[in-house]
Structures are given as structure tokens and as C-alpha cells.
N, C-alpha and C positions, 0 to 999 in steps of 0.2 A: 141294574142301575143305568140310568141315562146320563151320559157324560159328554159335555161339549167343550172343545178347545177353541179359543179365539186366537187366530194366527194372523200376522201381518200379511203375508203373501205365500200361500202354500204352493204356488206355481214356480217359485224360484229355487235357488240353491243356498244352503247355509246350515250351520250347526244347529240352530234352533228349529229349523224345519225338519232336519234329520232326526233330532231327538224327539220331537213331537210325533212324527210319523212312527218311530219305533215304539213309543209308549202307547199311542192310540191303537196300533195294530195288536199289541199284547193285550190291552184291556178289552178290545173287541172280541176276543175269544169267548168271553162270558158276559159281555155287557153291550148295551147299545151306545155306540160312540159316533160322534160327529166332529168334524173339523170345520170351523167357520173361517173362511179366508176373506179378510176385509177387501183385498184387492185380487184381481185376476188379470193377467196379461198374456196368458197362453191358453191353448185349447186343453192341454193336459199338463200335469205337474212334471217338471224336469226330473224329479227324483222318484217319480212313480207313485201313484196314490196307494196308500196302505189298504190291504184287503179288508173287507167287511166294515169299512169306515165310510160313512156318508160325508161327502165334501160339498159344502155350501158356500159359494162366493157371494159377496154382497155388492161390490162395485166392479163392473166389467170394464177393464181398460184395453180390451182388444180393439185393434183398428176396425172401425166401422160400427162399433157398438154405440148405443145411445149415450152411455156414460162417457165414452172416449171422445165423442164429438164435442163435448163440453157445452152443449146448449143449456144445460141446467145452470142457472145463475149461482147455485150453491157451490159449484166448483171454485168460483172466484173468491168465496168468503172463507177466511181461515177457520180451522177447527177451534172450538172453545172447550169441548170436553177433553179431547186428546191434548195432553199438556205440551206447551211450547218447549219445555226443557227436554222432552224426548227427541232424540236426533232424527226421528222419522217424521217430525211434525209437518214439514213442507209437503209431504205426500198425503196429508189428511186435510179435510175441509169441512164446511158445514154439511156437505152431502154425506161424508163418512160418519159424521156425528149422528145424523138423522138415521142413516141405514143401520148403524150398529145399535143405536138406542131402541129403534123400533123392533129389531130382531130379538135383542136380549130381553126386552120387556115382555115379549110374548113367548119366550122359549120355555118349553115344558121339559126342563132338564133337572135332574137331582143335583148335579154338580156342574158349574161353569168355571173353566180354567183359563186364565190369561197367560200370555207367553212373553210379554215385554211390559215395561212400566206404563206406557200410554194405554195399552189394552187392559192392564190391571185396573187402571183408573176408570175406564169405561165399565168394567164389571162391577167395581165397587159402587158406582153411582147409578147404573142403569139396569143391572140384572134384577129380575123380579124377586120379591121378598122371600119366597119359599125355597130358593135355590142356595146351595152352598157356594160361596164365592172364594175361589182359590187363585192367588197370584203366583206366578212362577218368576224367579229371577235367574237369568242366564248370564248376567254380568255381575261382577262384584260390586258391593255398595260403594267401595272407594273408587271404582271405575266410573261412577256417575258424577256429574258436575254438582256444584253447590245448589243450583236451582232445582235440579232433579231430586237431590236428597231432601230438599225442603218439601217438594211435592209429595214424595214418598212418605215422609213423616206425617204429613197432614192427611193425605187422601187414602192411604192404605188402611186407615183405622176402621173402614167399613168392610174390609175383607174378613173372612172367617179364618183363613190360614194363608201363609206364605211359604213357598218351598224354595230353597237354594240348592245349588249343585255341590256345595262343599260345607263341611261343618264349620270351617273358619269363617265363612261368609254368614252362616246362620248366627254365629255368635255376634257378629257385627250388627246384624239386623235386630237381634234381641236387645242389644245395648241401645239401639236407636229409640226404643220405647214406643211400642205399638199396642196400646191396651186392648186386651181381649183377642189379639191376633196370635194364633198358634204359628210358630216358626219352626219348620222342620228341614233338615238337610237330607236330600234324596238325590243321589248322583244321576247323571244321564245314563241311558242304557245303550248298549251296542250288541247286536245279535251275533251269534257264532258265525264264523267265516264259512262261506260256501265253497271254499277251495281247501286243498290240503295245506296244513300249516308249513311254514318255512322249516327247513331242516338244518339251518345254520351253515350250509355249505356255500351259498352264493356270496360272492365277494362284492357286495353292494350295501351301501348305507342309504336308507330311504327317509325322506322328509316330506311332509305334505301340509298344505294350508295356504291361505291367501298370501300373495307376494306383497306383504305389507311390512313397513319398517319395524313394527313392534315384534314381528316374528324373528328378527335378527338373523336372517339367513346369511348376512355378511359375516357374522361371527362364525357360523357353521362352515362357510367356505374357507375362511382363514384357518380355522382349526383343521379342516380336512387337508389343507396343503401340507401340514405336518404328517398326516397319515400317509399321503401319497409319497412323501419323501422316503418313508420307511417301507411302505408296501405299495409299490407303483401299479400293481394289478387290481387294486380296489377302485371302486367307482362310488360317486355320490350322485343320487338322483333326487331332484327337488320337484315335487308336483304342486301345481296350483296356478290359478289365474291371477292376473294383476288387478288392483283396484282401479276403478274407472277414473279416479282423479289423480292417480300417481304414476310415476315412471320407475317404480322399483325394479321391474324386470330389466330395464335398460341398465340401471345401476349395477345390478347383480351380474349381468352379462359382461359389463365393463370390468368388474372386479375379477371375474373368472379369467378374462383375457390378460389383465394386468399381472395376475399371479401365475400365468402359464398353465392353467388347469383345464383348457378346452377339451382335452382328451379324457379327463377324469371326472369332471363335474358337468352335469347336464340339467338344464331347466326344461322339464318335460311337459309343461302345460297342465291343463286339467285332466283328470281321469275319474270317471264315474261309471262303475264303482271302483274303489281303490284296492279291493282285496287281492286281486291277482298281482298287483304291483308290490304290495307289502310282502307277499309270499315269495317274490323273487329275491328279496333282500335277506340279510342276516342280522342287521342292526337297524333300529329306527332312531331318529334324532329329533328333538324339539328344543329350540334355543331361544324361546320367547322371553321378552322382558316381563310380560304379564300374561296370565292365563286365568280365565274364570273357572275353567274345568280342565279340558284337555281331551276332547273327543278323539283326536288323531292318535293320542297316546294309547287309549284303550283299544282303538281299532287295530293298531300295530300289535299290541299284546295278544289280542284275540286271534291274530295270524301267527303267533308263536315267535314274535321278535322281542328281544330285550330292548329297552328304550333308554337312551342317554338323554336326559332332560335337565334344563336349568331348573334349579329349585326356586322358581319364582313364586310370589305369594299365592296362596289358595290351592289351586288344582293339583299340580303334579305330585306334591308330597303326600296327598291323600290317595293317590293311585299307585305310585311306584314304591316298592320296598327296596331301599338302597342296598345294593350288592346282593340282592336276592333275585329280583326280576328285572333289574335295570340299574341305572346310575343317576344320582342327583348331583349336579355340579353347580358351581357359583354362577349366578347370572352375570352376563357381560364379560366373561373371562374366557377368551378363545383358548388359552393355554390349558385351563381346566377341562374344557370340552375335548380338546385334542388328547389329553392324557387318558380320559375315560374311554374315548373311541379306540385309542391305541391298545388299552388294556384288553378290550374285547376282540379287536381285530387280531391281536397277537396270540390269543389263547382260544383255540377251537373248542376245547372241552368246557371252559368257562362260559363261552358264548352259547353253546348248545344247552348247558344246564340252566342258564338264566332264561333262555328262550322257552324251555319247557316249563319253568316256574311262571313265566309271564302268561303262557297259555292257560295254565291251571288257575292262577290267581285272578285272572281277568273274568273268569266265569261268574264272579259276583256281580258283574254289570250286565248279565243277561236280561233282556227285556222282561221275561216272565217274573224274575225275582224283583226287578225294580217296579214293575206294575203292581205286584203284591204290596209293596210298601206304600204306593200311592193309594191303592184301594183301601188299605187299612186306615189311612188318614181320613179318607172320605167317609168311611163307615163310622169312625169315631165321631166325626162332626155331625153326621146325620142322626146319630143316637142322641145327641144333645137336644135336637128338636127346635121348635120355634123359639125365638128370643135368644139364640145362642150368641149373637153379637152383644157385647157388653155395654154399648153406649146407651141403650134404652131409648124410649120415644123422645124424651126431652133432649138427650145428648145427640141423637141423630138429627133432630131439627136444627140444633145449634151447629152441628158439623156441616150440614148442607148450607146453612146461612154463611158460614165462614168460607165454604167452597165457592159460593156465589160471589162473595166479596173478592176472592183471589181471581176468579174469572173476569170480573169487571176490571180489576186492576190490570190484568194482562191485556185485555182488549184496549184499554186506554193507552197503555205503553205502545201497543202495536200501531194504533192510530197515530200517535205522536211520531213514531219512527217513519211511518208512511208520509206524513206531512213534511217532515224534515227532508226525506229523500226527494220529494217533489220540488221543495224549495231549492235544494242543491242542484237538481237537474235544470230548473228554470234559470238559476244563476249561471250555470255552465253554458 
């Protein structure tokens, strides 16, 4: 089977990139797999290209390239296919519209898979008619704004299937009403660790992820102050880089100083890969307000760590079995987080038993198992043959007419905003 994934930028760092690489590598063991990277800003991918997978960049943004120099006037024109409601819209243009459309229309693949809303729209509208069109959602439906949910309800109708990373989110998309689109929940995959699993002896709590306010590391630090008061020899290590637009690292560093935890809590920066760092700990922590899935939770479990996680909507509750391989606690409650941490810190046998259960239970996220579920979906859709999309010839023509109307309306609103900005600049 020939399978192609359409990815925003395969040369960067992120959960969607990592999960796509894991899935593509597993599928490539018995299939012909390609990753199409819309953008390229480095010579080689930061996370390492998956073996046996062809990597095809479409727009080269490396310094000195023809695309980077910006001589092509299409750079200056906003994208019309890639929806404005997608948060990445400013990185897209008339040039990306043309490059993606030209490549997809001539792509000889059995299955074409999108990895974010804007790219799912490209696949729905521009993939050749004989290919299976599958959209992936790595964010929850509720995590999208009103305009993006409107785009999804309208544009996703030309997809054959949509996959989410949790069953809770799959139910939300089914309620949305996408006629003829099969909606399946298939979690992200995480390979087995290449290091020896943690033995539960290290007096370290580990957390990892972007230093973003939604991760609520402030709650974790406040909770850990209670752990240190009872067990001063324990440490908390937080791994992750800050967002380009925020100062969360400074805020967290100030909080650590304010609470007198500079010897017990450390901001470690990025670590790639994380496996060796997970294995140095005995407990993992995730204190987010929101999670669409929880890749770091599974990564920690695959290294033999029980995870204390907030029971935020969607992801963690479908990964962790409370009091079996981890603990689920109330979101936003540092006292509840501290109590769960203290329970594990103070009981070596419980911590080790939960760590063993975490290692065993997390095997269900192995890439080979997850790839089989995706492959089964693709095979089911291929067996349906031509005409599998339920809109029919007349319905598809009507759908494309409505799409054109939406695009025109968006373009007019954009022009009006530009005119208003110029008037304000002139008045200033």
C-alpha cells in the first residue's frame, strides 16, 4: 500500500511530528510510505528522519534558497485553500496553496493523510479522486475556535475518514455531523524505550513539555514544596523549552526562588531524546489544564514510571488507570497533586508496583499495534472502492460551490481589514 502523510514542517520539534514519524516508521515496515513536509527550514529533521520513509519538502525556507529569498510574488498573497481559522495560516500563502495542490493532484498514493485542520482541508479539496482521504486531529474539537469548528463542519465532508487520539474526542466529532465520514479513535504511538526502565529507586520526579502556562508547572512546583517539606532529599526536574512569545521560564524561575526551592526544583531545558531522563526518575508528573492526548505520559510509562496527572478532559483518563499505573487528580488543585505525589514518594513498594504496571500497560501504545489499527481502517476504506464518499456528483458540486463562496467571503474580509489598517496607519 502507498501511504502519504502531509505534515506542516517535518524539520521541527513537536508532538504531531513525533507521532507522525512513529506511525510512518511502523507502517514502512510493510508499505511504501512518504512524509510530505510543506515547509523545510533545516538540512535534516531535528528529530531524525524515520527509516524507510521518503521525505518530500515542498517549500524550501532555508537561507539562500529561491523560496526563502521571497522573489516569488505568491509569497505576499495570503493562502486561500489553507483556512484562516487555522493558527498556522500566516505561514501559508498562495505559493503553498499552489505547491500543495499540484503535488496532491498528481500523487499516486492509495491513502493520503493530513495531520492538522488546514492540511486536512487541502486533502479534502485537492487530493486526486482515487485516493483515500484521511484527516487526523491532534487537538480536541473543543480546543478549536468557533471559526475553525465551522470550517471543519463544512470542509471535512469530503474526507473519507477522520481519526482522533481519544474516544472522547471521537464522540464529539461524531456529534458534529459529518455525513459519510468515518470517525475513529486511534491513540498516538510511542516506541519501547531504548534504555533500562526505571527501578523506582531514584528520588526524582520528572515532568516534560513546553514551558507554557496551560501546562501549569506553577501548580506542580507549589505541590512539590509540600513534598520537599516531608522528604527534603527528593528533586523535581522539569524539561522543556519556552514558547517564543512567552516568558513562562522566567515566571517559573521566580516562583522557585520565592518558595525557596532552588536546590530541589530545576528547569532543565530541552532534552532530545527524553528516555534517559525519564529513567533517572521514579515518578512522572503532568499537571496540564488541557491535554488532547498526553504523549509525555505514555513516554514516561514506557520507561517504567507511574504518572501523577491532572484528570483534565480527554487524554489522561484514557491512558492512566487510577491507582493501578498512576494517579488522576483534580485539575487546578495543588493540594491534590501534592497528596498523590506524597503517597508515591512515601511508599517504595507502591511506587515500584505502579511503575511495573505502567511499563506493562503502556505496551498497548507500541507503534506496531497502533499502525495495525490505522492499516485496518485504510484497508476497510479501500475495499469500499470508488464512490465511497456519500455526497455524490451533485452533492460534491454543491459542496465545492459553497467552499468557493466561503473563500470569497474570507478574501473580502481580509481585503477590508488591510484597507482599514492602511487608513489607520495613514491617520497616525
